[in-house]
C-alpha positions, 0 to 999 in steps of 0.5 A: 327096870333093865331096858329103862335102865340101859335106855338112860344110859345109852341117852347119857353117853349119846350126850357125852358124845355128840356134844363135846361141850362141859354143861352136856358132860354134867347132864350125861353124868347127871343121868348116869348118877341119878338116883336111880342108883339110890338101891340096897347094898345087896344089889351090887348086880344090878350097879354092875349091870349098869356100868357095864351097860354105860360102857358099852354105850359110850364106846359103841362105834355108831351112837344113835344121835339126839342132837345135831352130829358129832364132829368126826375129825380125830380128838387128841385123846385124854388118858384117864391119869391127865384128868384126874391131875387136871381135876386135882389141879383145879381143886387145888387152886380153887376152880371147885367147878372145873374140879367138877368138870374134870372128874366128870369127864374122867367118870365118863371114860372110867364109871368105876373110877373110886377116887374121882367119884369121891373126890367128886362127891367133896367138892359138890358138898363143899359147894352145897350141892349136896344131892349131887353128893350123896348121888356120888356117894351112894355109888361109890358105896354100891360099888366099894360097900366096904368103903367106911370113909365114904360111909361116915362121910355120907352120914355127915352129908345125911346128917347135915341134911336132915336125915337123919335116918340115912346117917344113923344107918350108916353110923350103924353099919360103921359101928359094927366093924368098929365096935368100941368108938366113944366119936362115933358113939357119940355121932350114933347118940346125935342121930338117935336124940334128933330121931326123937329115941331118947333112950337110944340115944342115952345108951349110945352115951351113956356107953362113951362115958363108959370108954372115956370117963367125964366125957365132956362131949358125953354130958353136952349131949346127954344133957341135951337129951334129958331137955329134949325129953322134959327132964330138966332138972337132970338137964340142969344137973348135967349142965351145972356139972359142966360148968363145975369142971370149966366155969366158962363152958359155952355149951353148959351156958347155953344150955341154962339159958334154954331152960331159964327161957323156957322153963323158968320163963325168966328171959331176962336171965335166959339172954344174960347166960346166951351172952355169957355162952357168946362171950366165951364161945364168940363161934358158939352158932346155937347161942347166937341162934337161941339170943336171936329166938328170944329177942324175935320174941321180945320184939326186937326184930331187927337185932334178931336178924342181925343175931340169926345172920351170926349163927349162917355165918359160923355155920352156913349149913344151919337150916333153922337160922335160914328159917327163923331169919325169912320168916323175921323178914316176912314181918318187916315184910321184906319178902324177897329177903325171906324168900332167898332165906327159905330157898337156903334152908330147903337147899339144906334139907330138902324134904323139909315140907313146912319151908316148902310152904313157907318158900312157896308164901314167900315167892306169892308175896314177891309176886312170883304167885304162879311158882309159889301156888306149885310150892304151896300144892306140894306141901299141901299134898304131904299135909302141910298144916297152913298151906290150903289157907295160903292157898285160898289166900294166893291162889284162887 
């Protein structure tokens, strides 16, 4: 393992030394901040070894070149403070990629510059480079395990990516050192709910209610938990309680719409509630998604595509909205539009095997069968139902 990491550091630094362009620096930094750093906090000694290795490799007088010989002409030295300021200036001017490049250059000269790692992670997350952001947060935390701001941001990123178990681990670690934080407990409960740990979710939301009597967020989350459990009477009671407190509560109206649609099977009343929720809060992405789902089920594909689009406009990380809009595009059919939506959803949740299968299907329909069959084969290898049927159709 040590030889493997040492070689990786040497290769990365040789790239940085041998090729002066920005692209090479990205390649080098990818090697230095890849998945090999995703170790438990207890292995910080290994990370320190890697950083020392990287520093020694980068500062060797005669690097082992893997490409064209580097220009030996003396170059003006750029101080790390100058690089940091350049990165901040680029970021404040809206040049996100330029700022990322500057932070990368800084990290090649100072691999333990925590502010550079944190800021680069924020920028990568902002433009949807979630895996790169996650790698930066993970490396930062292996250097500074008690950096609660980074833990909090990594938890939020993991939650957005659908990696709820990892989000819960980070939130629980923070909770050990910040007990009694209602916002933190709500987020822990939301992660438990997503994981299907309904009892633990209810415990977290009840803790919030004890700390903040009548917390509307906790009541909404408790109602959503009851709904997920199939306890529709309690869910409806909580939604009604919210509406008694505020008749325009958009989330409560949206929740009642779900009960009307899927429990009472009253689609007309459900659609009215979704419309009420949108009227109350036009930026309720969940309500736009739910009304789009209802419209798709009642053969109103064109309207549903528009409403899924509204959900995505409000929340560009809404993976389920991309998937469902993609499925409707396949129905039209418009395989290229579907392909773009499935790619966006997979970018948000790279481990979602079902979306991987859908992407393979869309590629095959769009004429890219070779690539599509690779995705379908990967989905099949992970036991995704339906993958074999698509392979039989397109890949024989």
